[in-house]
C-alpha positions as CSV (number, residue, x, y, z in Angstrom):
1,M,80.6,109.4,30.2
2,P,80.8,107.9,33.4
3,Q,83.9,108.6,35.6
4,T,86.0,107.7,37.9
5,P,86.7,110.5,40.8
6,A,89.6,109.8,41.9
7,T,91.8,109.9,38.1
8,G,89.4,112.1,36.1
9,L,89.6,109.3,33.9
10,T,86.4,109.2,31.7
11,H,85.3,106.0,30.4
12,R,83.2,105.7,26.8
13,L,82.2,103.9,24.0
14,V,82.3,104.9,20.5
15,P,80.8,103.7,16.8
16,S,83.4,102.2,14.9
17,P,83.4,99.7,11.6
18,A,83.1,97.2,14.0
19,G,80.6,98.2,16.2
20,R,82.2,100.8,18.9
21,V,85.2,101.4,20.8
22,H,85.5,101.6,24.2
23,L,87.6,104.4,25.2
24,V,89.3,105.8,28.5
25,E,90.1,109.6,28.3
26,Q,92.0,113.0,30.2
27,G,92.6,116.3,29.4
28,T,92.1,119.0,27.1
29,G,94.3,120.2,24.0
30,P,95.7,118.3,21.1
31,L,95.0,115.0,21.2
32,V,97.2,111.6,21.4
33,L,95.5,108.0,20.6
34,L,97.2,105.4,23.4
35,V,97.5,101.4,21.0
36,H,98.0,98.8,23.3
37,G,99.4,95.6,22.5
38,F,99.3,91.6,23.2
39,P,97.7,91.0,25.8
40,E,97.1,94.1,27.3
41,S,93.9,96.8,27.3
42,W,93.6,100.4,27.8
43,Y,94.8,99.9,31.1
44,S,98.3,99.9,30.3
45,W,98.6,103.3,29.7
46,R,97.0,104.3,32.8
47,H,100.2,105.9,34.0
48,Q,100.4,107.8,31.2
49,L,97.0,109.3,30.3
50,P,97.7,111.3,33.6
51,A,101.1,112.6,32.7
52,L,99.6,113.2,29.6
53,A,97.2,115.6,30.6
54,A,99.3,117.4,33.1
55,A,100.9,117.9,29.7
56,G,98.2,120.1,27.7
57,H,97.1,116.9,26.7
58,R,93.9,115.5,25.2
59,A,95.0,111.4,26.5
60,V,92.7,108.9,24.7
61,A,93.4,105.2,25.5
62,I,91.6,102.7,23.5
63,D,90.3,98.6,24.1
64,V,91.6,97.7,20.7
65,R,89.0,95.6,18.9
66,G,88.6,92.6,20.6
67,Y,89.9,93.4,23.7
68,G,88.0,94.6,26.9
69,R,84.5,96.3,26.5
70,S,85.0,97.0,22.0
71,S,84.1,95.4,19.6
72,R,84.8,91.4,19.2
73,P,83.9,90.6,15.4
74,D,83.7,87.0,14.9
75,A,85.3,86.8,11.6
76,V,89.3,86.1,12.1
77,D,89.2,88.5,9.2
78,A,88.3,91.5,10.7
79,Y,91.0,91.7,13.1
80,R,93.6,92.5,9.9
81,L,96.1,95.7,10.6
82,R,93.7,97.6,8.0
83,E,90.6,97.6,10.3
84,L,92.3,98.2,13.1
85,V,93.4,102.2,11.4
86,A,90.3,102.7,10.2
87,D,89.3,102.0,13.9
88,N,91.7,104.0,14.9
89,V,90.3,106.6,12.1
90,A,87.0,106.6,13.5
91,V,88.3,107.7,17.1
92,V,89.6,110.6,16.7
93,E,86.0,111.3,13.6
94,A,83.9,110.1,17.4
95,L,86.0,113.0,20.0
96,G,85.6,115.7,16.8
97,E,89.1,116.0,16.3
98,S,90.4,116.5,12.9
99,S,94.4,114.8,13.3
100,A,96.0,113.4,16.1
101,V,99.4,111.9,17.3
102,I,99.4,107.7,17.9
103,V,101.2,105.9,20.6
104,G,101.6,102.0,20.4
105,H,103.5,99.7,22.4
106,D,104.0,96.1,21.0
107,W,101.5,95.7,18.3
108,G,100.1,98.2,19.1
109,A,103.4,99.5,17.4
110,T,102.5,98.2,14.3
111,V,98.8,99.2,14.8
112,A,100.6,102.8,14.8
113,A,102.6,102.7,12.4
114,T,100.1,101.6,9.7
115,S,97.6,104.1,10.5
116,A,100.2,106.9,10.2
117,L,101.4,105.2,6.4
118,L,98.0,104.8,5.5
119,R,96.1,107.6,6.9
120,P,98.4,110.6,7.1
121,D,95.8,112.9,6.8
122,V,94.8,111.7,10.1
123,F,97.7,111.3,12.1
124,R,100.5,114.2,12.1
125,A,103.2,111.7,14.6
126,V,103.7,108.4,15.3
127,A,105.9,107.2,18.5
128,L,106.6,103.4,19.0
129,L,107.8,101.5,21.8
130,S,109.1,98.6,22.1
131,V,108.2,97.3,18.5
132,P,110.5,99.0,15.1
133,Y,108.7,99.8,12.2
134,T,109.2,97.5,9.5
135,P,108.3,98.7,5.8
136,P,105.8,96.3,4.3
137,G,106.8,93.8,2.4
138,G,109.7,90.9,2.5
139,P,109.4,87.0,3.0
140,R,105.5,86.0,3.7
141,P,105.4,86.2,7.2
142,S,104.1,82.9,7.9
143,E,107.4,81.3,5.8
144,V,109.4,83.6,8.2
145,F,108.2,82.1,11.3
146,A,108.3,79.1,10.5
147,A,111.4,78.4,9.5
148,M,112.6,80.0,13.4
149,G,113.3,77.8,15.9
150,G,114.9,74.6,14.4
151,A,112.5,71.8,16.1
152,E,111.1,74.3,18.3
153,E,108.2,76.5,17.2
154,F,108.4,80.3,17.5
155,Y,105.1,81.6,19.5
156,V,104.0,84.0,16.7
157,S,103.4,80.3,14.6
158,Y,101.7,79.1,17.5
159,F,99.0,81.9,17.6
160,Q,97.8,81.4,14.4
161,Q,96.5,78.2,14.1
162,P,92.6,79.1,16.4
163,G,92.0,77.6,19.3
164,R,95.1,76.3,19.9
165,A,96.3,78.8,22.5
166,E,93.2,79.5,23.7
167,A,93.2,75.6,24.6
168,E,96.3,76.4,26.5
169,I,95.3,80.1,28.3
170,E,92.2,79.6,28.8
171,P,91.3,77.2,32.4
172,D,94.3,79.2,33.7
173,V,93.9,83.2,32.4
174,R,95.8,84.6,35.9
175,G,98.1,82.2,36.4
176,W,99.7,82.1,32.3
177,L,99.2,86.2,31.7
178,A,102.0,86.0,35.2
179,G,103.7,84.1,33.6
180,F,103.6,85.7,30.2
181,Y,105.1,88.5,31.9
182,G,107.1,87.3,33.7
183,A,108.7,86.5,31.5
184,L,109.1,88.8,29.3
185,S,110.4,91.0,31.8
186,A,113.7,92.8,32.6
187,D,113.7,91.3,36.5
188,T,111.8,88.0,36.2
189,M,112.9,86.7,32.4
190,P,115.3,83.7,32.0
191,G,118.6,84.5,32.6
192,P,121.1,84.1,30.2
193,G,121.3,80.4,28.6
194,A,117.6,79.2,30.2
195,P,115.4,77.5,27.3
196,D,114.1,81.0,25.7
197,P,110.3,81.1,26.6
198,H,109.4,82.4,22.6
199,F,109.8,78.6,21.7
200,V,107.5,75.7,22.2
201,T,108.9,72.9,22.4
202,P,107.3,70.0,19.7
203,G,104.1,68.7,21.5
204,G,104.6,71.4,25.1
205,T,102.9,74.6,25.7
206,L,104.3,78.2,26.0
207,R,103.6,77.8,30.1
208,D,106.5,75.0,30.0
209,R,109.1,78.0,29.9
210,F,107.3,80.8,31.2
211,P,108.9,82.1,35.6
212,T,107.0,80.8,38.2
213,G,108.4,82.8,40.9
214,P,107.4,87.1,42.0
215,L,105.5,89.0,39.6
216,P,108.0,91.7,38.0
217,A,108.8,95.1,39.5
218,W,105.8,97.0,37.1
219,L,102.5,94.1,38.3
220,G,100.9,94.6,41.5
221,A,98.5,91.5,42.2
222,H,95.8,94.3,41.8
223,D,96.9,95.0,37.9
224,L,97.3,91.7,37.2
225,D,94.1,90.8,38.8
226,V,93.1,93.9,36.2
227,Y,94.1,92.4,32.5
228,A,92.8,88.9,34.3
229,G,89.5,90.2,34.7
230,E,88.8,90.8,31.3
231,F,89.9,88.0,29.4
232,E,88.6,86.1,31.5
233,R,84.9,88.0,30.8
234,T,85.6,88.5,26.9
235,G,88.5,85.4,26.0
236,L,91.1,85.2,24.1
237,T,90.1,84.7,20.9
238,G,89.7,88.5,19.1
239,S,93.0,89.0,20.4
240,L,94.9,86.2,19.4
241,N,93.6,86.6,15.7
242,R,95.6,89.6,14.9
243,Y,98.2,87.1,14.7
244,R,96.0,85.2,12.3
245,N,96.3,87.8,9.8
246,M,99.9,88.6,9.4
247,D,99.8,87.2,5.4
248,R,96.5,88.7,5.1
249,D,98.3,91.9,6.2
250,W,101.3,91.6,3.8
251,D,98.5,91.3,0.8
252,D,96.5,94.2,2.0
253,L,99.5,96.0,1.7
254,A,101.2,94.9,-1.4
255,D,101.2,98.8,-2.2
256,H,103.3,100.1,0.3
257,H,105.7,98.1,0.3
258,G,108.7,99.1,1.5
259,A,107.1,102.4,2.0
260,P,108.3,104.7,5.0
261,V,106.6,106.5,7.5
262,T,107.1,110.7,6.9
263,Q,105.7,112.4,9.8
264,P,107.9,112.8,12.7
265,S,108.4,110.0,14.3
266,L,109.8,108.1,17.8
267,F,110.8,104.9,18.9
268,L,112.0,104.0,22.1
269,G,113.1,100.5,23.2
270,G,114.5,98.8,25.9
271,A,118.1,97.0,26.2
272,L,116.1,94.1,27.0
273,D,112.7,94.2,24.7
274,A,112.9,90.7,23.0
275,S,112.0,93.0,19.1
276,T,115.1,95.2,19.9
277,T,117.7,92.8,20.9
């Protein structure tokens, strides 16, 4: 369990259904499990870990399956929500705890909400950042996304074909991440009337609409290096496979269509978050 002396962060690997989960923890007290989104890592919670520890919590941030030092199964269907919920339960058990508050951002919010929905015995409360809870059900996701944008293609559909987004991203991971983060950050996103970076023109790429100016205020060059270094080492397939399971999730959660999350819940969204505007 190597520790970073300057911060008190402890890194460890714990067993999971896929093999292992890499986590970083700080503090003692009631467990708070932090689940990141795309394209991120445990490092996204670097500021929250010490804050939660100082408030009397055992704060734990994971690398989600497919990211960082956690296992990256080859099978696309290994990245279904039910599999990620099982990983979260395994982390709680491996830490010797019986329950946790779970917090998620972006895709992590959906994973956290589904964890609370499927395992209320383990996750006693849930907080969602940027992406609100949407009960399972409704139209099949692939059909919804395919109908968006008219002649243009919504980024979720673009990500669903294996290998397609990888071919765009992996030749220049750092540059692509800088543009992606910039396109979705309040201080660097395209202004009103600019082409929407969530859509791809026929024959184009997502990067065609990314900004090329300064990094967002929240993202220093070192931070970008950390994110890029992880994805340059692992590739993007594991993280993108989350998008490739949305129809499977729709089928897997059929018994929960329309079901609410009944635990104490919190949602926080920014005024310019794409999923809340």
